Predicted model as a PDB file, atoms N, CA, C, CB and O in Angstrom, pLDDT in the B-factor column:
MODEL        1                                                                  
ATOM      1  N   MET A   1     -16.965  -0.724 -16.941  1.00 82.00           N  
ATOM      2  CA  MET A   1     -15.914   0.136 -16.445  1.00 82.00           C  
ATOM      3  C   MET A   1     -15.965   0.217 -14.920  1.00 82.00           C  
ATOM      4  CB  MET A   1     -16.031   1.530 -17.062  1.00 82.00           C  
ATOM      5  O   MET A   1     -14.929   0.243 -14.256  1.00 82.00           O  
ATOM      6  N   LEU A   2     -17.158   0.255 -14.382  1.00 86.00           N  
ATOM      7  CA  LEU A   2     -17.313   0.355 -12.937  1.00 86.00           C  
ATOM      8  C   LEU A   2     -16.767  -0.874 -12.226  1.00 86.00           C  
ATOM      9  CB  LEU A   2     -18.773   0.554 -12.581  1.00 86.00           C  
ATOM     10  O   LEU A   2     -16.194  -0.759 -11.143  1.00 86.00           O  
ATOM     11  N   TRP A   3     -16.939  -2.046 -12.821  1.00 88.00           N  
ATOM     12  CA  TRP A   3     -16.443  -3.269 -12.183  1.00 88.00           C  
ATOM     13  C   TRP A   3     -14.924  -3.299 -12.162  1.00 88.00           C  
ATOM     14  CB  TRP A   3     -16.979  -4.504 -12.906  1.00 88.00           C  
ATOM     15  O   TRP A   3     -14.337  -3.900 -11.262  1.00 88.00           O  
ATOM     16  N   ILE A   4     -14.272  -2.661 -13.136  1.00 87.00           N  
ATOM     17  CA  ILE A   4     -12.807  -2.572 -13.136  1.00 87.00           C  
ATOM     18  C   ILE A   4     -12.345  -1.704 -11.980  1.00 87.00           C  
ATOM     19  CB  ILE A   4     -12.284  -2.003 -14.478  1.00 87.00           C  
ATOM     20  O   ILE A   4     -11.393  -2.050 -11.280  1.00 87.00           O  
ATOM     21  N   GLN A   5     -13.011  -0.587 -11.778  1.00 83.00           N  
ATOM     22  CA  GLN A   5     -12.670   0.304 -10.671  1.00 83.00           C  
ATOM     23  C   GLN A   5     -12.868  -0.393  -9.328  1.00 83.00           C  
ATOM     24  CB  GLN A   5     -13.516   1.582 -10.733  1.00 83.00           C  
ATOM     25  O   GLN A   5     -12.037  -0.262  -8.429  1.00 83.00           O  
ATOM     26  N   ARG A   6     -13.943  -1.117  -9.196  1.00 87.00           N  
ATOM     27  CA  ARG A   6     -14.195  -1.845  -7.952  1.00 87.00           C  
ATOM     28  C   ARG A   6     -13.135  -2.913  -7.707  1.00 87.00           C  
ATOM     29  CB  ARG A   6     -15.582  -2.485  -7.983  1.00 87.00           C  
ATOM     30  O   ARG A   6     -12.708  -3.124  -6.572  1.00 87.00           O  
ATOM     31  N   ALA A   7     -12.716  -3.579  -8.768  1.00 88.00           N  
ATOM     32  CA  ALA A   7     -11.686  -4.614  -8.648  1.00 88.00           C  
ATOM     33  C   ALA A   7     -10.365  -4.002  -8.199  1.00 88.00           C  
ATOM     34  CB  ALA A   7     -11.501  -5.356  -9.986  1.00 88.00           C  
ATOM     35  O   ALA A   7      -9.662  -4.583  -7.372  1.00 88.00           O  
ATOM     36  N   ILE A   8     -10.026  -2.846  -8.732  1.00 81.00           N  
ATOM     37  CA  ILE A   8      -8.789  -2.165  -8.324  1.00 81.00           C  
ATOM     38  C   ILE A   8      -8.856  -1.776  -6.855  1.00 81.00           C  
ATOM     39  CB  ILE A   8      -8.540  -0.914  -9.195  1.00 81.00           C  
ATOM     40  O   ILE A   8      -7.880  -1.941  -6.123  1.00 81.00           O  
ATOM     41  N   VAL A   9      -9.993  -1.264  -6.422  1.00 83.00           N  
ATOM     42  CA  VAL A   9     -10.165  -0.891  -5.016  1.00 83.00           C  
ATOM     43  C   VAL A   9     -10.042  -2.120  -4.123  1.00 83.00           C  
ATOM     44  CB  VAL A   9     -11.532  -0.206  -4.796  1.00 83.00           C  
ATOM     45  O   VAL A   9      -9.426  -2.052  -3.059  1.00 83.00           O  
ATOM     46  N   GLU A  10     -10.616  -3.234  -4.541  1.00 86.00           N  
ATOM     47  CA  GLU A  10     -10.535  -4.467  -3.753  1.00 86.00           C  
ATOM     48  C   GLU A  10      -9.093  -4.953  -3.628  1.00 86.00           C  
ATOM     49  CB  GLU A  10     -11.402  -5.561  -4.387  1.00 86.00           C  
ATOM     50  O   GLU A  10      -8.673  -5.393  -2.558  1.00 86.00           O  
ATOM     51  N   VAL A  11      -8.340  -4.874  -4.718  1.00 82.00           N  
ATOM     52  CA  VAL A  11      -6.939  -5.296  -4.698  1.00 82.00           C  
ATOM     53  C   VAL A  11      -6.133  -4.382  -3.778  1.00 82.00           C  
ATOM     54  CB  VAL A  11      -6.342  -5.288  -6.128  1.00 82.00           C  
ATOM     55  O   VAL A  11      -5.334  -4.859  -2.972  1.00 82.00           O  
ATOM     56  N   MET A  12      -6.338  -3.083  -3.896  1.00 80.00           N  
ATOM     57  CA  MET A  12      -5.625  -2.147  -3.030  1.00 80.00           C  
ATOM     58  C   MET A  12      -5.954  -2.401  -1.566  1.00 80.00           C  
ATOM     59  CB  MET A  12      -5.970  -0.703  -3.403  1.00 80.00           C  
ATOM     60  O   MET A  12      -5.066  -2.386  -0.713  1.00 80.00           O  
ATOM     61  N   ASP A  13      -7.215  -2.633  -1.279  1.00 82.00           N  
ATOM     62  CA  ASP A  13      -7.641  -2.895   0.092  1.00 82.00           C  
ATOM     63  C   ASP A  13      -6.986  -4.160   0.638  1.00 82.00           C  
ATOM     64  CB  ASP A  13      -9.165  -3.019   0.162  1.00 82.00           C  
ATOM     65  O   ASP A  13      -6.525  -4.176   1.779  1.00 82.00           O  
ATOM     66  N   ALA A  14      -6.943  -5.204  -0.158  1.00 83.00           N  
ATOM     67  CA  ALA A  14      -6.320  -6.453   0.274  1.00 83.00           C  
ATOM     68  C   ALA A  14      -4.827  -6.261   0.538  1.00 83.00           C  
ATOM     69  CB  ALA A  14      -6.532  -7.547  -0.780  1.00 83.00           C  
ATOM     70  O   ALA A  14      -4.301  -6.773   1.527  1.00 83.00           O  
ATOM     71  N   CYS A  15      -4.151  -5.537  -0.329  1.00 78.00           N  
ATOM     72  CA  CYS A  15      -2.721  -5.281  -0.141  1.00 78.00           C  
ATOM     73  C   CYS A  15      -2.465  -4.443   1.108  1.00 78.00           C  
ATOM     74  CB  CYS A  15      -2.141  -4.576  -1.370  1.00 78.00           C  
ATOM     75  O   CYS A  15      -1.526  -4.711   1.857  1.00 78.00           O  
ATOM     76  N   LEU A  16      -3.290  -3.440   1.329  1.00 78.00           N  
ATOM     77  CA  LEU A  16      -3.120  -2.599   2.518  1.00 78.00           C  
ATOM     78  C   LEU A  16      -3.367  -3.391   3.797  1.00 78.00           C  
ATOM     79  CB  LEU A  16      -4.066  -1.395   2.459  1.00 78.00           C  
ATOM     80  O   LEU A  16      -2.680  -3.186   4.798  1.00 78.00           O  
ATOM     81  N   LYS A  17      -4.332  -4.285   3.769  1.00 80.00           N  
ATOM     82  CA  LYS A  17      -4.586  -5.127   4.943  1.00 80.00           C  
ATOM     83  C   LYS A  17      -3.373  -5.985   5.262  1.00 80.00           C  
ATOM     84  CB  LYS A  17      -5.816  -6.019   4.714  1.00 80.00           C  
ATOM     85  O   LYS A  17      -3.024  -6.166   6.429  1.00 80.00           O  
ATOM     86  N   GLU A  18      -2.732  -6.513   4.227  1.00 78.00           N  
ATOM     87  CA  GLU A  18      -1.529  -7.317   4.438  1.00 78.00           C  
ATOM     88  C   GLU A  18      -0.390  -6.461   4.980  1.00 78.00           C  
ATOM     89  CB  GLU A  18      -1.103  -7.998   3.132  1.00 78.00           C  
ATOM     90  O   GLU A  18       0.366  -6.907   5.844  1.00 78.00           O  
ATOM     91  N   MET A  19      -0.262  -5.239   4.478  1.00 75.00           N  
ATOM     92  CA  MET A  19       0.799  -4.347   4.960  1.00 75.00           C  
ATOM     93  C   MET A  19       0.585  -3.985   6.425  1.00 75.00           C  
ATOM     94  CB  MET A  19       0.857  -3.070   4.107  1.00 75.00           C  
ATOM     95  O   MET A  19       1.547  -3.823   7.175  1.00 75.00           O  
ATOM     96  N   ARG A  20      -0.665  -3.859   6.828  1.00 76.00           N  
ATOM     97  CA  ARG A  20      -0.964  -3.532   8.223  1.00 76.00           C  
ATOM     98  C   ARG A  20      -0.483  -4.634   9.168  1.00 76.00           C  
ATOM     99  CB  ARG A  20      -2.469  -3.307   8.404  1.00 76.00           C  
ATOM    100  O   ARG A  20      -0.149  -4.364  10.322  1.00 76.00           O  
ATOM    101  N   LYS A  21      -0.449  -5.852   8.686  1.00 77.00           N  
ATOM    102  CA  LYS A  21      -0.043  -6.981   9.518  1.00 77.00           C  
ATOM    103  C   LYS A  21       1.444  -6.951   9.863  1.00 77.00           C  
ATOM    104  CB  LYS A  21      -0.375  -8.278   8.819  1.00 77.00           C  
ATOM    105  O   LYS A  21       1.865  -7.632  10.798  1.00 77.00           O  
ATOM    106  N   THR A  22       2.241  -6.185   9.138  1.00 71.00           N  
ATOM    107  CA  THR A  22       3.685  -6.168   9.378  1.00 71.00           C  
ATOM    108  C   THR A  22       4.050  -5.430  10.662  1.00 71.00           C  
ATOM    109  CB  THR A  22       4.398  -5.528   8.202  1.00 71.00           C  
ATOM    110  O   THR A  22       5.116  -5.674  11.227  1.00 71.00           O  
ATOM    111  N   ASN A  23       3.190  -4.536  11.131  1.00 65.00           N  
ATOM    112  CA  ASN A  23       3.441  -3.725  12.328  1.00 65.00           C  
ATOM    113  C   ASN A  23       4.670  -2.842  12.202  1.00 65.00           C  
ATOM    114  CB  ASN A  23       3.594  -4.617  13.528  1.00 65.00           C  
ATOM    115  O   ASN A  23       5.138  -2.302  13.204  1.00 65.00           O  
ATOM    116  N   LYS A  24       5.197  -2.684  11.020  1.00 68.00           N  
ATOM    117  CA  LYS A  24       6.361  -1.822  10.809  1.00 68.00           C  
ATOM    118  C   LYS A  24       5.987  -0.523  10.105  1.00 68.00           C  
ATOM    119  CB  LYS A  24       7.419  -2.559   9.999  1.00 68.00           C  
ATOM    120  O   LYS A  24       6.805   0.389   9.983  1.00 68.00           O  
ATOM    121  N   VAL A  25       4.756  -0.452   9.651  1.00 68.00           N  
ATOM    122  CA  VAL A  25       4.312   0.688   8.862  1.00 68.00           C  
ATOM    123  C   VAL A  25       3.203   1.415   9.598  1.00 68.00           C  
ATOM    124  CB  VAL A  25       3.837   0.243   7.466  1.00 68.00           C  
ATOM    125  O   VAL A  25       2.282   0.793  10.127  1.00 68.00           O  
ATOM    126  N   ASP A  26       3.300   2.755   9.629  1.00 68.00           N  
ATOM    127  CA  ASP A  26       2.236   3.564  10.219  1.00 68.00           C  
ATOM    128  C   ASP A  26       1.071   3.570   9.238  1.00 68.00           C  
ATOM    129  CB  ASP A  26       2.727   5.028  10.539  1.00 68.00           C  
ATOM    130  O   ASP A  26       1.144   4.196   8.181  1.00 68.00           O  
ATOM    131  N   VAL A  27       0.014   2.882   9.588  1.00 65.00           N  
ATOM    132  CA  VAL A  27      -1.075   2.655   8.647  1.00 65.00           C  
ATOM    133  C   VAL A  27      -2.214   3.670   8.758  1.00 65.00           C  
ATOM    134  CB  VAL A  27      -1.619   1.281   8.848  1.00 65.00           C  
ATOM    135  O   VAL A  27      -3.230   3.529   8.077  1.00 65.00           O  
ATOM    136  N   ASP A  28      -2.063   4.670   9.590  1.00 69.00           N  
ATOM    137  CA  ASP A  28      -3.133   5.654   9.739  1.00 69.00           C  
ATOM    138  C   ASP A  28      -3.466   6.343   8.420  1.00 69.00           C  
ATOM    139  CB  ASP A  28      -2.744   6.692  10.775  1.00 69.00           C  
ATOM    140  O   ASP A  28      -4.635   6.596   8.128  1.00 69.00           O  
ATOM    141  N   ASP A  29      -2.435   6.647   7.619  1.00 66.00           N  
ATOM    142  CA  ASP A  29      -2.648   7.342   6.354  1.00 66.00           C  
ATOM    143  C   ASP A  29      -2.838   6.392   5.180  1.00 66.00           C  
ATOM    144  CB  ASP A  29      -1.492   8.256   6.076  1.00 66.00           C  
ATOM    145  O   ASP A  29      -3.122   6.825   4.063  1.00 66.00           O  
ATOM    146  N   LEU A  30      -2.682   5.115   5.430  1.00 70.00           N  
ATOM    147  CA  LEU A  30      -2.765   4.141   4.344  1.00 70.00           C  
ATOM    148  C   LEU A  30      -4.171   3.581   4.239  1.00 70.00           C  
ATOM    149  CB  LEU A  30      -1.757   3.007   4.556  1.00 70.00           C  
ATOM    150  O   LEU A  30      -4.491   2.546   4.824  1.00 70.00           O  
ATOM    151  N   THR A  31      -4.994   4.271   3.494  1.00 72.00           N  
ATOM    152  CA  THR A  31      -6.362   3.826   3.245  1.00 72.00           C  
ATOM    153  C   THR A  31      -6.602   3.809   1.741  1.00 72.00           C  
ATOM    154  CB  THR A  31      -7.396   4.747   3.966  1.00 72.00           C  
ATOM    155  O   THR A  31      -5.882   4.457   0.981  1.00 72.00           O  
ATOM    156  N   VAL A  32      -7.590   3.082   1.330  1.00 72.00           N  
ATOM    157  CA  VAL A  32      -7.925   3.025  -0.097  1.00 72.00           C  
ATOM    158  C   VAL A  32      -8.296   4.416  -0.601  1.00 72.00           C  
ATOM    159  CB  VAL A  32      -9.086   2.032  -0.352  1.00 72.00           C  
ATOM    160  O   VAL A  32      -7.930   4.791  -1.715  1.00 72.00           O  
ATOM    161  N   GLU A  33      -9.014   5.175   0.207  1.00 69.00           N  
ATOM    162  CA  GLU A  33      -9.417   6.519  -0.200  1.00 69.00           C  
ATOM    163  C   GLU A  33      -8.197   7.395  -0.455  1.00 69.00           C  
ATOM    164  CB  GLU A  33     -10.314   7.158   0.868  1.00 69.00           C  
ATOM    165  O   GLU A  33      -8.157   8.135  -1.438  1.00 69.00           O  
ATOM    166  N   ASN A  34      -7.203   7.314   0.426  1.00 68.00           N  
ATOM    167  CA  ASN A  34      -5.982   8.101   0.232  1.00 68.00           C  
ATOM    168  C   ASN A  34      -5.162   7.567  -0.930  1.00 68.00           C  
ATOM    169  CB  ASN A  34      -5.138   8.103   1.506  1.00 68.00           C  
ATOM    170  O   ASN A  34      -4.369   8.300  -1.521  1.00 68.00           O  
ATOM    171  N   GLY A  35      -5.347   6.298  -1.261  1.00 66.00           N  
ATOM    172  CA  GLY A  35      -4.611   5.683  -2.351  1.00 66.00           C  
ATOM    173  C   GLY A  35      -4.938   6.241  -3.717  1.00 66.00           C  
ATOM    174  O   GLY A  35      -4.241   5.954  -4.691  1.00 66.00           O  
ATOM    175  N   LEU A  36      -5.979   7.026  -3.800  1.00 66.00           N  
ATOM    176  CA  LEU A  36      -6.379   7.622  -5.072  1.00 66.00           C  
ATOM    177  C   LEU A  36      -5.585   8.879  -5.399  1.00 66.00           C  
ATOM    178  CB  LEU A  36      -7.855   7.946  -5.049  1.00 66.00           C  
ATOM    179  O   LEU A  36      -5.757   9.449  -6.477  1.00 66.00           O  
ATOM    180  N   PHE A  37      -4.720   9.324  -4.494  1.00 67.00           N  
ATOM    181  CA  PHE A  37      -3.974  10.564  -4.681  1.00 67.00           C  
ATOM    182  C   PHE A  37      -2.477  10.300  -4.759  1.00 67.00           C  
ATOM    183  CB  PHE A  37      -4.275  11.540  -3.547  1.00 67.00           C  
ATOM    184  O   PHE A  37      -1.981   9.332  -4.184  1.00 67.00           O  
ATOM    185  N   LYS A  38      -1.762  11.158  -5.467  1.00 66.00           N  
ATOM    186  CA  LYS A  38      -0.326  11.005  -5.650  1.00 66.00           C  
ATOM    187  C   LYS A  38       0.419  11.047  -4.315  1.00 66.00           C  
ATOM    188  CB  LYS A  38       0.202  12.092  -6.577  1.00 66.00           C  
ATOM    189  O   LYS A  38       1.417  10.345  -4.150  1.00 66.00           O  
ATOM    190  N   LEU A  39      -0.036  11.836  -3.381  1.00 73.00           N  
ATOM    191  CA  LEU A  39       0.615  11.952  -2.082  1.00 73.00           C  
ATOM    192  C   LEU A  39       0.681  10.599  -1.378  1.00 73.00           C  
ATOM    193  CB  LEU A  39      -0.124  12.967  -1.207  1.00 73.00           C  
ATOM    194  O   LEU A  39       1.601  10.344  -0.601  1.00 73.00           O  
ATOM    195  N   PHE A  40      -0.277   9.749  -1.646  1.00 71.00           N  
ATOM    196  CA  PHE A  40      -0.295   8.412  -1.058  1.00 71.00           C  
ATOM    197  C   PHE A  40       0.970   7.642  -1.436  1.00 71.00           C  
ATOM    198  CB  PHE A  40      -1.549   7.640  -1.513  1.00 71.00           C  
ATOM    199  O   PHE A  40       1.609   7.034  -0.577  1.00 71.00           O  
ATOM    200  N   ASN A  41       1.329   7.668  -2.716  1.00 73.00           N  
ATOM    201  CA  ASN A  41       2.535   6.974  -3.169  1.00 73.00           C  
ATOM    202  C   ASN A  41       3.769   7.496  -2.447  1.00 73.00           C  
ATOM    203  CB  ASN A  41       2.706   7.130  -4.682  1.00 73.00           C  
ATOM    204  O   ASN A  41       4.626   6.718  -2.029  1.00 73.00           O  
ATOM    205  N   GLU A  42       3.857   8.799  -2.305  1.00 77.00           N  
ATOM    206  CA  GLU A  42       5.001   9.405  -1.630  1.00 77.00           C  
ATOM    207  C   GLU A  42       5.032   9.013  -0.154  1.00 77.00           C  
ATOM    208  CB  GLU A  42       4.958  10.932  -1.772  1.00 77.00           C  
ATOM    209  O   GLU A  42       6.104   8.771   0.400  1.00 77.00           O  
ATOM    210  N   THR A  43       3.877   8.951   0.477  1.00 76.00           N  
ATOM    211  CA  THR A  43       3.798   8.563   1.883  1.00 76.00           C  
ATOM    212  C   THR A  43       4.267   7.131   2.081  1.00 76.00           C  
ATOM    213  CB  THR A  43       2.370   8.723   2.403  1.00 76.00           C  
ATOM    214  O   THR A  43       5.044   6.847   2.993  1.00 76.00           O  
ATOM    215  N   VAL A  44       3.799   6.236   1.232  1.00 74.00           N  
ATOM    216  CA  VAL A  44       4.197   4.832   1.339  1.00 74.00           C  
ATOM    217  C   VAL A  44       5.701   4.699   1.116  1.00 74.00           C  
ATOM    218  CB  VAL A  44       3.420   3.960   0.320  1.00 74.00           C  
ATOM    219  O   VAL A  44       6.389   4.037   1.893  1.00 74.00           O  
ATOM    220  N   ARG A  45       6.205   5.319   0.070  1.00 77.00           N  
ATOM    221  CA  ARG A  45       7.643   5.224  -0.212  1.00 77.00           C  
ATOM    222  C   ARG A  45       8.473   5.798   0.929  1.00 77.00           C  
ATOM    223  CB  ARG A  45       7.979   5.951  -1.516  1.00 77.00           C  
ATOM    224  O   ARG A  45       9.485   5.213   1.315  1.00 77.00           O  
ATOM    225  N   TRP A  46       8.058   6.924   1.463  1.00 78.00           N  
ATOM    226  CA  TRP A  46       8.814   7.564   2.540  1.00 78.00           C  
ATOM    227  C   TRP A  46       8.858   6.669   3.776  1.00 78.00           C  
ATOM    228  CB  TRP A  46       8.197   8.929   2.894  1.00 78.00           C  
ATOM    229  O   TRP A  46       9.917   6.481   4.374  1.00 78.00           O  
ATOM    230  N   GLN A  47       7.716   6.122   4.153  1.00 76.00           N  
ATOM    231  CA  GLN A  47       7.661   5.268   5.339  1.00 76.00           C  
ATOM    232  C   GLN A  47       8.500   4.007   5.157  1.00 76.00           C  
ATOM    233  CB  GLN A  47       6.214   4.890   5.653  1.00 76.00           C  
ATOM    234  O   GLN A  47       9.214   3.597   6.072  1.00 76.00           O  
ATOM    235  N   LEU A  48       8.416   3.404   3.999  1.00 76.00           N  
ATOM    236  CA  LEU A  48       9.126   2.155   3.784  1.00 76.00           C  
ATOM    237  C   LEU A  48      10.611   2.361   3.497  1.00 76.00           C  
ATOM    238  CB  LEU A  48       8.492   1.401   2.651  1.00 76.00           C  
ATOM    239  O   LEU A  48      11.419   1.470   3.758  1.00 76.00           O  
ATOM    240  N   HIS A  49      10.973   3.508   2.970  1.00 79.00           N  
ATOM    241  CA  HIS A  49      12.378   3.794   2.696  1.00 79.00           C  
ATOM    242  C   HIS A  49      13.208   3.724   3.975  1.00 79.00           C  
ATOM    243  CB  HIS A  49      12.525   5.174   2.044  1.00 79.00           C  
ATOM    244  O   HIS A  49      14.340   3.240   3.965  1.00 79.00           O  
ATOM    245  N   LEU A  50      12.646   4.203   5.056  1.00 80.00           N  
ATOM    246  CA  LEU A  50      13.363   4.243   6.325  1.00 80.00           C  
ATOM    247  C   LEU A  50      13.657   2.852   6.879  1.00 80.00           C  
ATOM    248  CB  LEU A  50      12.570   5.033   7.336  1.00 80.00           C  
ATOM    249  O   LEU A  50      14.632   2.662   7.605  1.00 80.00           O  
ATOM    250  N   ILE A  51      12.812   1.883   6.536  1.00 82.00           N  
ATOM    251  CA  ILE A  51      12.963   0.541   7.118  1.00 82.00           C  
ATOM    252  C   ILE A  51      13.079  -0.536   6.043  1.00 82.00           C  
ATOM    253  CB  ILE A  51      11.779   0.227   8.033  1.00 82.00           C  
ATOM    254  O   ILE A  51      12.882  -1.718   6.325  1.00 82.00           O  
ATOM    255  N   TRP A  52      13.398  -0.137   4.818  1.00 83.00           N  
ATOM    256  CA  TRP A  52      13.406  -1.062   3.684  1.00 83.00           C  
ATOM    257  C   TRP A  52      14.247  -2.304   3.957  1.00 83.00           C  
ATOM    258  CB  TRP A  52      13.923  -0.359   2.446  1.00 83.00           C  
ATOM    259  O   TRP A  52      13.850  -3.415   3.607  1.00 83.00           O  
ATOM    260  N   HIS A  53      15.397  -2.119   4.576  1.00 84.00           N  
ATOM    261  CA  HIS A  53      16.310  -3.238   4.822  1.00 84.00           C  
ATOM    262  C   HIS A  53      15.756  -4.247   5.829  1.00 84.00           C  
ATOM    263  CB  HIS A  53      17.641  -2.713   5.315  1.00 84.00           C  
ATOM    264  O   HIS A  53      16.266  -5.364   5.920  1.00 84.00           O  
ATOM    265  N   THR A  54      14.718  -3.872   6.591  1.00 86.00           N  
ATOM    266  CA  THR A  54      14.155  -4.786   7.588  1.00 86.00           C  
ATOM    267  C   THR A  54      12.891  -5.485   7.091  1.00 86.00           C  
ATOM    268  CB  THR A  54      13.848  -4.029   8.866  1.00 86.00           C  
ATOM    269  O   THR A  54      12.368  -6.375   7.762  1.00 86.00           O  
ATOM    270  N   LEU A  55      12.405  -5.089   5.930  1.00 82.00           N  
ATOM    271  CA  LEU A  55      11.156  -5.645   5.410  1.00 82.00           C  
ATOM    272  C   LEU A  55      11.384  -6.993   4.749  1.00 82.00           C  
ATOM    273  CB  LEU A  55      10.518  -4.681   4.418  1.00 82.00           C  
ATOM    274  O   LEU A  55      12.437  -7.255   4.170  1.00 82.00           O  
ATOM    275  N   GLY A  56      10.388  -7.823   4.850  1.00 83.00           N  
ATOM    276  CA  GLY A  56      10.426  -9.118   4.185  1.00 83.00           C  
ATOM    277  C   GLY A  56      10.059  -8.992   2.721  1.00 83.00           C  
ATOM    278  O   GLY A  56       9.584  -7.950   2.271  1.00 83.00           O  
ATOM    279  N   LYS A  57      10.281 -10.054   1.996  1.00 86.00           N  
ATOM    280  CA  LYS A  57      10.002 -10.078   0.562  1.00 86.00           C  
ATOM    281  C   LYS A  57       8.520  -9.827   0.278  1.00 86.00           C  
ATOM    282  CB  LYS A  57      10.430 -11.420  -0.036  1.00 86.00           C  
ATOM    283  O   LYS A  57       8.172  -9.135  -0.679  1.00 86.00           O  
ATOM    284  N   LYS A  58       7.656 -10.393   1.112  1.00 82.00           N  
ATOM    285  CA  LYS A  58       6.210 -10.246   0.910  1.00 82.00           C  
ATOM    286  C   LYS A  58       5.790  -8.781   1.017  1.00 82.00           C  
ATOM    287  CB  LYS A  58       5.435 -11.094   1.935  1.00 82.00           C  
ATOM    288  O   LYS A  58       5.004  -8.303   0.200  1.00 82.00           O  
ATOM    289  N   THR A  59       6.306  -8.068   2.017  1.00 79.00           N  
ATOM    290  CA  THR A  59       5.955  -6.661   2.196  1.00 79.00           C  
ATOM    291  C   THR A  59       6.477  -5.824   1.040  1.00 79.00           C  
ATOM    292  CB  THR A  59       6.509  -6.133   3.521  1.00 79.00           C  
ATOM    293  O   THR A  59       5.793  -4.906   0.587  1.00 79.00           O  
ATOM    294  N   LYS A  60       7.666  -6.121   0.561  1.00 81.00           N  
ATOM    295  CA  LYS A  60       8.221  -5.386  -0.576  1.00 81.00           C  
ATOM    296  C   LYS A  60       7.371  -5.598  -1.827  1.00 81.00           C  
ATOM    297  CB  LYS A  60       9.672  -5.821  -0.841  1.00 81.00           C  
ATOM    298  O   LYS A  60       7.142  -4.661  -2.591  1.00 81.00           O  
ATOM    299  N   LEU A  61       6.907  -6.818  -2.033  1.00 82.00           N  
ATOM    300  CA  LEU A  61       6.032  -7.094  -3.172  1.00 82.00           C  
ATOM    301  C   LEU A  61       4.696  -6.380  -3.031  1.00 82.00           C  
ATOM    302  CB  LEU A  61       5.807  -8.595  -3.318  1.00 82.00           C  
ATOM    303  O   LEU A  61       4.158  -5.866  -4.011  1.00 82.00           O  
ATOM    304  N   LEU A  62       4.155  -6.347  -1.812  1.00 77.00           N  
ATOM    305  CA  LEU A  62       2.901  -5.639  -1.577  1.00 77.00           C  
ATOM    306  C   LEU A  62       3.048  -4.152  -1.873  1.00 77.00           C  
ATOM    307  CB  LEU A  62       2.435  -5.845  -0.138  1.00 77.00           C  
ATOM    308  O   LEU A  62       2.153  -3.533  -2.448  1.00 77.00           O  
ATOM    309  N   GLU A  63       4.176  -3.591  -1.477  1.00 77.00           N  
ATOM    310  CA  GLU A  63       4.420  -2.166  -1.738  1.00 77.00           C  
ATOM    311  C   GLU A  63       4.397  -1.900  -3.225  1.00 77.00           C  
ATOM    312  CB  GLU A  63       5.765  -1.714  -1.140  1.00 77.00           C  
ATOM    313  O   GLU A  63       3.791  -0.924  -3.667  1.00 77.00           O  
ATOM    314  N   GLN A  64       5.032  -2.733  -3.995  1.00 79.00           N  
ATOM    315  CA  GLN A  64       5.033  -2.569  -5.443  1.00 79.00           C  
ATOM    316  C   GLN A  64       3.639  -2.698  -6.030  1.00 79.00           C  
ATOM    317  CB  GLN A  64       5.953  -3.583  -6.082  1.00 79.00           C  
ATOM    318  O   GLN A  64       3.266  -1.947  -6.931  1.00 79.00           O  
ATOM    319  N   GLN A  65       2.871  -3.645  -5.521  1.00 76.00           N  
ATOM    320  CA  GLN A  65       1.508  -3.854  -6.025  1.00 76.00           C  
ATOM    321  C   GLN A  65       0.612  -2.671  -5.691  1.00 76.00           C  
ATOM    322  CB  GLN A  65       0.912  -5.140  -5.442  1.00 76.00           C  
ATOM    323  O   GLN A  65      -0.183  -2.237  -6.525  1.00 76.00           O  
ATOM    324  N   VAL A  66       0.736  -2.156  -4.490  1.00 73.00           N  
ATOM    325  CA  VAL A  66      -0.107  -1.029  -4.073  1.00 73.00           C  
ATOM    326  C   VAL A  66       0.232   0.206  -4.913  1.00 73.00           C  
ATOM    327  CB  VAL A  66       0.082  -0.727  -2.554  1.00 73.00           C  
ATOM    328  O   VAL A  66      -0.671   0.909  -5.366  1.00 73.00           O  
ATOM    329  N   LEU A  67       1.501   0.469  -5.119  1.00 71.00           N  
ATOM    330  CA  LEU A  67       1.882   1.667  -5.864  1.00 71.00           C  
ATOM    331  C   LEU A  67       1.587   1.563  -7.349  1.00 71.00           C  
ATOM    332  CB  LEU A  67       3.341   1.945  -5.667  1.00 71.00           C  
ATOM    333  O   LEU A  67       1.482   2.587  -8.024  1.00 71.00           O  
ATOM    334  N   GLN A  68       1.451   0.359  -7.872  1.00 73.00           N  
ATOM    335  CA  GLN A  68       1.106   0.188  -9.269  1.00 73.00           C  
ATOM    336  C   GLN A  68      -0.395   0.271  -9.512  1.00 73.00           C  
ATOM    337  CB  GLN A  68       1.631  -1.128  -9.766  1.00 73.00           C  
ATOM    338  O   GLN A  68      -0.827   0.484 -10.645  1.00 73.00           O  
ATOM    339  N   SER A  69      -1.187   0.107  -8.471  1.00 60.00           N  
ATOM    340  CA  SER A  69      -2.649   0.117  -8.633  1.00 60.00           C  
ATOM    341  C   SER A  69      -3.169   1.475  -8.970  1.00 60.00           C  
ATOM    342  CB  SER A  69      -3.326  -0.375  -7.388  1.00 60.00           C  
ATOM    343  O   SER A  69      -4.376   1.651  -9.139  1.00 60.00           O  
TER     344      SER A  69                                                      
ENDMDL                                                                          
END                                                                             
């Protein structure tokens, strides 16, 4: 069970690192630790909602992956 949790954390971390590369998202609040709380999902959606039309396909897919984790 512990290895599943670690794998989820690793996936979230990798996705967040990719999102940081876009320079369009304020990443101060986007950490794996914050990703364990419901407020994290709302923060990500709120930030990306404002600029959704300017995001590339890769960033949109990352957002979906992070919120599903």
